[in-house]
DRENNUKOL-100322 format. One record per atom (N, C-alpha, C): x, y, z; residue in three letters; residue number from 1; atom name. Coordinates in Angstrom, 1 decimal, always signed. Each point is the difference from the previous one (the first is absolute). Layout:
BEGIN
     xx     yy     zz res   n atom
      X      Y      Z ala NUM   CA
...
***
This chain:
BEGIN
     xx     yy     zz res   n atom
  +89.0  +68.4  +91.4 met   1    N
   +0.9   +1.0   +0.5 met   1   CA
   +1.5   -0.6   +0.0 met   1    C
   +0.2   -1.1   +0.7 ala   2    N
   +1.3   -0.8   +0.3 ala   2   CA
   +1.0   +0.3   -1.8 ala   2    C
   -1.1   +0.0   -1.1 thr   3    N
   +0.9   -0.2   -1.4 thr   3   CA
   +0.2   +1.2   -0.1 thr   3    C
   -1.1   +1.1   +0.7 asn   4    N
   +0.2   +1.4   -0.6 asn   4   CA
   +1.5   +0.8   +0.5 asn   4    C
   +0.1   -0.7   +1.4 glu   5    N
   +1.3   +0.8   +0.8 glu   5   CA
   +1.1   -1.1   -0.5 glu   5    C
   -0.1   -0.5   -0.4 arg   6    N
   +1.5   -1.4   -0.9 arg   6   CA
   +0.1   +1.2   -1.3 arg   6    C
   -1.0   +0.1   -0.7 thr   7    N
   +0.3   +0.6   -1.3 thr   7   CA
   +0.4   +1.5   +0.5 thr   7    C
   -0.1   +1.1   +1.1 thr   8    N
   +0.3   +1.3   +0.0 thr   8   CA
   +1.8   -0.4   +0.4 thr   8    C
   +0.4   -1.3   +1.2 gly   9    N
   +1.0   -0.5   +0.1 gly   9   CA
   +1.0   +0.3   -1.6 gly   9    C
   -0.5   -0.9   -0.6 leu  10    N
   +0.5   -0.4   -1.2 leu  10   CA
   +0.7   +1.5   -0.4 leu  10    C
   -1.3   +0.8   -0.8 arg  11    N
   +0.2   +0.6   -0.3 arg  11   CA
   +1.2   +1.4   +0.7 arg  11    C
   -0.1   +0.0   +0.8 arg  12    N
   +1.0   +0.9   +1.0 arg  12   CA
   +1.4   -0.4   -0.5 arg  12    C
   -0.2   -1.6   +0.2 phe  13    N
   +1.9   -0.5   -0.1 phe  13   CA
   +0.2   +0.2   -1.0 phe  13    C
   -0.5   -0.3   -1.3 phe  14    N
   -0.1   +0.5   -1.3 phe  14   CA
   +0.8   +1.4   -0.7 phe  14    C
   -0.9   +0.7   +1.4 glu  15    N
   +0.0   +1.6   -0.6 glu  15   CA
   +1.4   +0.5   +0.6 glu  15    C
   +0.7   -0.6   +1.2 arg  16    N
   +1.1   -0.1   +1.0 arg  16   CA
   +0.9   -0.6   -1.3 arg  16    C
   -0.2   -0.9   -0.9 leu  17    N
   +0.9   -1.1   -0.6 leu  17   CA
   +0.6   +1.2   -1.0 leu  17    C
   -0.7   +0.9   -0.6 thr  18    N
   +0.1   +0.8   -0.7 thr  18   CA
   +0.2   +0.9   -0.3 thr  18    C
   +0.2   +0.6   +1.2 ala  19    N
   +0.2   +1.6   +0.3 ala  19   CA
   +1.0   +0.1   -0.1 ala  19    C
   +0.2   +1.6   -0.5 ser  20    N
   +1.8   +0.0   +0.1 ser  20   CA
   +0.1   +0.3   +1.7 ser  20    C
   +1.5   +0.2   -0.4 ala  21    N
   +0.3   +0.3   +1.8 ala  21   CA
   -0.1   +1.3   +0.7 ala  21    C
   -0.5   +1.1   -1.3 ala  22    N
   -0.2   +1.6   +0.7 ala  22   CA
   -1.7   +0.0   -0.3 ala  22    C
   -0.2   -0.9   -0.3 glu  23    N
   -1.7   -0.7   +0.2 glu  23   CA
   -0.4   -0.1   +1.9 glu  23    C
   +0.9   -1.2   -0.1 leu  24    N
   +0.1   -0.6   +1.5 leu  24   CA
   +0.5   +0.9   +1.3 leu  24    C
   +0.9   +0.4   -0.4 asp  25    N
   +0.7   +1.2   +0.8 asp  25   CA
   -1.3   +1.1   +0.5 asp  25    C
   -1.2   +0.5   -1.4 ala  26    N
   -0.2   +1.4   +0.3 ala  26   CA
   -1.9   -1.2   +1.0 ala  26    C
   -0.2   -1.2   -0.3 gln  27    N
   -1.1   -0.3   +0.7 gln  27   CA
   +0.8   -0.7   +1.7 gln  27    C
   +1.1   -0.1   +0.0 glu  28    N
   +0.7   +0.1   +1.5 glu  28   CA
   -0.4   +1.1   +1.2 glu  28    C
   +0.4   +1.2   -1.7 leu  29    N
   +0.3   +1.2   +0.8 leu  29   CA
   -1.6   +0.7   +1.0 leu  29    C
   -1.4   -0.5   -1.0 gln  30    N
   -1.3   +0.7   +0.4 gln  30   CA
   -0.3   -1.3   +0.6 gln  30    C
   +0.8   -1.1   +0.4 arg  31    N
   -1.3   -0.8   +0.8 arg  31   CA
   +1.1   +0.9   +1.6 arg  31    C
   +1.5   +0.1   -0.1 asp  32    N
   +0.4   +0.6   +1.2 asp  32   CA
   -0.4   +1.2   +0.4 asp  32    C
   -0.3   +0.9   -1.1 ser  33    N
   -1.2   +1.1   +0.5 ser  33   CA
   -1.1   -0.1   +0.9 ser  33    C
   -0.3   -1.0   -0.5 ala  34    N
   -1.3   -0.8   -0.2 ala  34   CA
   -0.4   -0.1   +1.6 ala  34    C
   +0.8   -0.7   +0.8 lys  35    N
   +0.2   -0.5   +1.2 lys  35   CA
   +0.3   +1.2   +0.8 lys  35    C
   +0.7   +0.8   -0.2 cys  36    N
   +0.5   +1.2   +0.8 cys  36   CA
   -1.1   +1.1   +0.2 cys  36    C
   -0.7   -0.2   -1.0 gly  37    N
   -1.2   +1.0   +0.3 gly  37   CA
   -0.1   +1.2   -0.9 gly  37    C
   +1.3   +0.0   -1.0 ala  38    N
   +0.3   +1.2   -1.0 ala  38   CA
   -1.0   +0.0   -1.2 ala  38    C
   -0.3   +1.3   -0.3 val  39    N
   -1.2   +0.1   -1.0 val  39   CA
   +1.3   -0.4   -1.6 val  39    C
   -0.4   -0.4   -0.9 leu  40    N
   +0.7   -0.4   -1.3 leu  40   CA
   +0.0   +1.5   -0.2 leu  40    C
   +1.4   -0.3   -1.0 ala  41    N
   +0.1   +1.7   -0.7 ala  41   CA
   -1.2   +0.6   -1.2 ala  41    C
   -0.7   -1.6   -0.9 asp  42    N
   -0.4   +0.4   -0.7 asp  42   CA
   -1.3   +0.4   +0.2 asp  42    C
   +0.0   +0.0   +1.5 gln  43    N
   -1.9   +0.4   +0.7 gln  43   CA
   -0.2   +1.4   +0.4 gln  43    C
   +1.7   +0.5   -0.1 cys  44    N
   +0.1   +1.1   +0.7 cys  44   CA
   -0.9   +1.3   -0.6 cys  44    C
   +0.2   +0.9   +0.4 ser  45    N
   -0.8   +1.5   -0.5 ser  45   CA
   +0.5   +1.3   +0.3 ser  45    C
   +0.1   +0.8   -0.4 arg  46    N
   +0.3   +1.0   +0.4 arg  46   CA
   -0.8   +0.8   +1.3 arg  46    C
   +1.0   +0.3   +0.5 gly  47    N
   -0.7   +0.4   +1.7 gly  47   CA
   -0.5   -0.7   +1.0 gly  47    C
   +0.3   -1.2   -0.3 gln  48    N
   -0.2   -1.2   +0.8 gln  48   CA
   +0.9   +0.2   +0.7 gln  48    C
   +0.0   -0.8   +1.6 val  49    N
   +1.1   +0.0   +0.9 val  49   CA
   -0.2   -1.5   -0.2 val  49    C
   +1.6   -0.8   +0.2 val  50    N
   +0.5   -1.4   -0.2 val  50   CA
   +0.9   -0.4   +0.3 val  50    C
   +0.0   -1.4   +0.4 ser  51    N
   +0.9   -0.9   -0.2 ser  51   CA
   -0.1   -0.6   -0.8 ser  51    C
   +1.5   +0.1   -0.4 val  52    N
   +0.4   -1.2   -1.1 val  52   CA
   +1.4   -0.5   +0.1 val  52    C
   +0.3   -1.2   -0.2 ser  53    N
   +1.0   -1.2   +0.3 ser  53   CA
   +0.7   -0.4   -1.4 ser  53    C
   +0.8   -0.2   +0.0 gly  54    N
   +0.6   -0.5   -1.2 gly  54   CA
   +1.8   +0.0   +0.3 gly  54    C
   +0.7   +0.1   -1.1 arg  55    N
   +1.5   -0.1   -0.5 arg  55   CA
   +0.2   +1.0   -1.0 arg  55    C
   +1.5   +1.2   +1.0 leu  56    N
   +0.7   +0.6   -0.6 leu  56   CA
   +0.1   -0.1   -1.5 leu  56    C
   -0.1   +0.1   -1.0 arg  57    N
   +0.8   +0.0   -1.4 arg  57   CA
   +1.1   +0.9   -0.1 arg  57    C
   -0.3   +1.1   +0.0 thr  58    N
   +1.4   +0.9   -0.6 thr  58   CA
   -0.2   +1.3   +1.3 thr  58    C
   +1.2   +0.4   +0.2 val  59    N
   +0.2   +0.9   +1.3 val  59   CA
   +0.7   +0.8   -0.7 val  59    C
   -0.3   +1.5   -0.3 ala  60    N
   +0.7   +1.0   -0.6 ala  60   CA
   +0.2   +1.5   +0.8 ala  60    C
   +1.4   +0.3   -0.1 tyr  61    N
   -0.2   +1.9   +0.9 tyr  61   CA
   +0.0   +0.4   -1.3 tyr  61    C
   -1.3   +0.9   +0.3 thr  62    N
   +0.0   +1.3   -1.3 thr  62   CA
   +0.1   +1.0   +0.5 thr  62    C
   +1.4   +0.5   -0.3 pro  63    N
   -0.2   +1.6   +0.6 pro  63   CA
   -1.2   +1.6   -0.9 pro  63    C
   -0.2   +0.3   +1.1 arg  64    N
   -1.0   +1.2   -0.5 arg  64   CA
   +0.8   +1.4   +0.0 arg  64    C
   -0.8   +1.4   -0.3 thr  65    N
   +0.7   +0.6   +0.0 thr  65   CA
   +0.4   +0.6   +1.6 thr  65    C
   -1.1   +0.0   +0.6 asn  66    N
   +0.2   +0.7   +1.6 asn  66   CA
   -0.3   -1.5   +1.0 asn  66    C
   -0.3   -1.2   -0.3 leu  67    N
   -0.4   -0.8   +1.0 leu  67   CA
   +0.6   -1.5   -0.7 leu  67    C
   +1.1   -0.6   +0.6 pro  68    N
   +0.2   -1.7   -0.4 pro  68   CA
   -1.1   -0.6   +0.2 pro  68    C
   -0.3   -1.0   -1.0 thr  69    N
   -1.2   -0.9   +0.4 thr  69   CA
   +1.0   -1.6   -0.2 thr  69    C
   -0.8   -0.7   +0.6 leu  70    N
   +0.3   -1.8   -0.2 leu  70   CA
   -1.4   -0.7   -0.4 leu  70    C
   +0.2   -0.2   -1.0 glu  71    N
   -1.5   -1.2   -0.8 glu  71   CA
   +0.1   -1.7   -0.1 glu  71    C
   -1.2   -0.6   +0.7 ala  72    N
   +0.2   -1.4   +0.0 ala  72   CA
   -1.2   +0.2   -0.7 ala  72    C
   +0.8   -1.7   -1.0 asp  73    N
   -1.6   -0.5   -1.0 asp  73   CA
   -0.6   -1.2   +1.2 asp  73    C
   -1.1   -0.1   +0.3 leu  74    N
   -0.1   -1.2   +0.6 leu  74   CA
   -1.0   -0.6   -0.7 leu  74    C
   +0.1   -1.6   +0.2 tyr  75    N
   -1.1   -0.5   -1.3 tyr  75   CA
   -0.2   -1.2   +0.6 tyr  75    C
   -1.7   +0.0   +0.4 asp  76    N
   -0.6   -0.8   +0.4 asp  76   CA
   -0.7   -0.8   -0.7 asp  76    C
   +0.9   -0.8   -1.1 gly  77    N
   -0.5   -1.0   -0.8 gly  77   CA
   -1.0   +0.5   -0.9 gly  77    C
   -1.1   +1.4   +0.1 ser  78    N
   -0.9   +0.3   -0.5 ser  78   CA
   +0.5   +1.5   -0.8 ser  78    C
   +0.0   +0.4   +0.6 asp  79    N
   +0.8   +2.0   -0.3 asp  79   CA
   +1.5   +0.2   +1.1 asp  79    C
   +0.1   +0.7   -0.5 val  80    N
   +1.2   +0.9   +0.1 val  80   CA
   -0.6   +1.4   +1.0 val  80    C
   +0.5   +0.2   +0.7 val  81    N
   -0.5   +1.4   +1.6 val  81   CA
   +1.9   +0.6   +0.1 val  81    C
   +0.1   +1.2   -1.1 thr  82    N
   +0.9   +0.8   +0.4 thr  82   CA
   +0.4   +0.3   +1.7 thr  82    C
   +0.9   -0.2   +0.7 leu  83    N
   +0.2   +0.9   +1.6 leu  83   CA
   +0.9   +0.8   -0.4 leu  83    C
   -0.2   +0.9   +0.5 val  84    N
   +0.4   +1.7   -0.5 val  84   CA
   +0.6   +0.4   +1.6 val  84    C
   +1.1   +0.0   +0.6 phe  85    N
   +0.7   +0.5   +1.2 phe  85   CA
   +0.7   +1.0   -0.3 phe  85    C
   -0.7   +1.5   +0.6 leu  86    N
   +0.3   +1.4   -0.7 leu  86   CA
   +1.0   -0.1   +1.7 leu  86    C
   +1.6   +0.9   -1.1 gly  87    N
   +0.8   +0.2   +0.7 gly  87   CA
   +1.0   -1.1   -0.1 gly  87    C
   +0.1   -1.2   +0.2 arg  88    N
   +0.7   -0.7   +0.2 arg  88   CA
   +0.9   -0.6   -1.7 arg  88    C
   +1.2   -0.1   +0.9 arg  89    N
   +1.1   -0.6   -1.1 arg  89   CA
   +0.1   -1.8   +0.0 arg  89    C
   -0.6   -0.2   +0.9 ala  90    N
   +0.2   -1.1   +0.6 ala  90   CA
   -0.4   -0.9   +1.1 ala  90    C
   -0.5   -1.3   +0.0 ile  91    N
   -0.7   -0.2   +1.5 ile  91   CA
   +0.2   -1.3   -0.3 ile  91    C
   +0.7   -0.6   +1.2 pro  92    N
   +0.5   -1.1   +0.8 pro  92   CA
   -1.0   -0.9   -0.7 pro  92    C
   +0.1   -1.4   -0.1 gly  93    N
   -0.8   -1.1   -0.6 gly  93   CA
   -0.8   +0.1   -1.2 gly  93    C
   -0.2   +1.9   -0.2 ile  94    N
   -1.1   -0.1   -1.2 ile  94   CA
   +0.9   -0.6   -1.5 ile  94    C
   +0.3   -1.0   -0.1 glu  95    N
   +1.0   -0.6   -1.8 glu  95   CA
   -0.8   -0.7   -0.5 glu  95    C
   +0.2   -0.3   -1.2 pro  96    N
   -1.0   -1.0   -1.0 pro  96   CA
   +0.0   -1.8   +0.5 pro  96    C
   -0.9   -0.3   +0.1 gly  97    N
   +0.0   -1.6   +0.4 gly  97   CA
   -0.8   -0.1   +1.5 gly  97    C
   +0.1   +1.5   +0.6 arg  98    N
   -0.7   -0.4   +1.6 arg  98   CA
   -1.6   +0.5   +0.0 arg  98    C
   -1.0   -0.7   +0.7 gln  99    N
   -0.6   -0.3   +0.5 gln  99   CA
   -0.7   +0.8   +0.9 gln  99    C
   -1.1   +0.9   -0.2 leu 100    N
   -0.7   +1.5   +0.6 leu 100   CA
   -1.3   -0.5   +0.1 leu 100    C
   -0.6   +0.9   +0.9 thr 101    N
   -1.4   +0.5   +0.0 thr 101   CA
   +0.0   +1.4   +0.9 thr 101    C
   -0.8   +0.3   -1.2 ala 102    N
   +0.3   +1.8   +0.0 ala 102   CA
   -1.7   +0.6   +0.0 ala 102    C
   -0.1   +1.0   +0.8 arg 103    N
   -1.3   +0.5   +0.1 arg 103   CA
   +0.0   +1.7   -0.3 arg 103    C
   -1.1   +0.2   -0.5 gly 104    N
   +0.2   +1.5   -0.5 gly 104   CA
   -1.3   +0.1   -0.6 gly 104    C
   -0.1   +1.3   -0.8 arg 105    N
   -1.1   +0.4   -0.8 arg 105   CA
   +0.7   +0.0   -1.2 arg 105    C
   -0.9   -0.8   -1.0 ile 106    N
   +0.4   +0.4   -1.2 ile 106   CA
   -0.6   +1.2   -1.0 ile 106    C
   +1.6   +0.4   -0.9 ala 107    N
   -0.3   +1.0   -0.9 ala 107   CA
   +0.3   -0.9   -1.1 ala 107    C
   -0.4   +1.0   -1.2 ile 108    N
   +0.6   +0.0   -1.2 ile 108   CA
   +1.0   +1.2   -0.9 ile 108    C
   +1.0   -1.2   -0.5 arg 109    N
   +0.9   +1.3   -0.4 arg 109   CA
   -0.1   -1.0   -1.4 arg 109    C
   +0.7   +1.4   -1.0 asp 110    N
   +0.0   -1.2   -1.5 asp 110   CA
   -0.6   -0.9   +0.0 asp 110    C
   -1.1   -0.3   +0.4 asp 111    N
   -1.2   -1.4   -0.6 asp 111   CA
   +0.7   -1.2   +1.3 asp 111    C
   +0.6   +0.4   +1.0 arg 112    N
   +0.5   -1.3   +0.8 arg 112   CA
   +0.1   +0.5   +1.7 arg 112    C
   -0.7   -1.1   +0.7 lys 113    N
   -0.4   +0.0   +1.1 lys 113   CA
   +1.4   +0.1   +0.5 lys 113    C
   -0.4   +0.9   +1.6 val 114    N
   +1.1   +0.7   +0.7 val 114   CA
   -0.1   +0.2   +1.5 val 114    C
   +0.5   -0.4   +0.4 ile 115    N
   +0.0   +0.1   +1.9 ile 115   CA
   +1.1   +1.1   +0.0 ile 115    C
   +0.0   +1.0   +0.4 tyr 116    N
   +0.7   +1.4   +0.6 tyr 116   CA
   +0.6   -0.6   +1.4 tyr 116    C
   +0.6   +0.2   -0.2 asn 117    N
   +0.9   +0.0   +2.2 asn 117   CA
   -0.9   -1.3   +0.5 asn 117    C
   -0.2   -1.0   -0.2 pro 118    N
   -1.0   -1.1   +0.5 pro 118   CA
   +1.0   -0.5   +1.3 pro 118    C
   -0.8   -0.4   +1.1 phe 119    N
   +0.2   -0.7   +0.9 phe 119   CA
   +0.2   -1.4   -0.7 phe 119    C
   +1.2   -1.0   +1.0 tyr 120    N
   +0.6   -1.2   -1.2 tyr 120   CA
   +0.4   -1.1   +1.2 tyr 120    C
   -0.6   -1.0   -0.1 glu 121    N
   +0.6   -1.5   +0.9 glu 121   CA
   +0.9   -0.8   -1.2 glu 121    C
   +1.6   +0.1   +0.1 leu 122    N
   +0.7   -1.0   -0.3 leu 122   CA
   -0.1   -1.3   +0.3 leu 122    C
   -0.3   -1.2   -1.0 glu 123    N
   +0.3   -1.2   +0.5 glu 123   CA
   +1.4   -0.9   +0.2 glu 123    C
   -0.1   -0.8   +1.0 ala 124    N
   +1.3   -0.4   -0.3 ala 124   CA
   +0.8   -0.8   -0.9 ala 124    C
   +0.7   +0.2   -0.5 pro 125    N
   +0.7   -0.7   -1.3 pro 125   CA
   -0.1   -1.6   +0.1 pro 125    C
   -0.7   -0.6   -1.4 arg 126    N
   +0.1   -1.4   +0.0 arg 126   CA
   +1.6   -0.4   -0.3 arg 126    C
***
């Protein structure tokens, strides 16, 4: 048993040693997401009410014909969920690089996972 645990520990050590920075970042985001009890984005499906946690990759104001829209891509290390804030041009604190947890119902738009007007909680900047 001790030999098996040692082998597993060595395997993890070498995996971390040879992993790219992006892979290590993705693993850390997934661990953080699991700690706060959020569902991983790649496990979310249409119609499901979920809590997802991760880092904002992009934030863009998208002018629509009658309704301004702020869209933010939340990456949790497994997949991206786009947060769509209808009727908003900007939201203080919603900016690339910020960590947050969002809650809402998953929809699918253009084969991408979307949450419209999510409840969200910003994490303190690191």
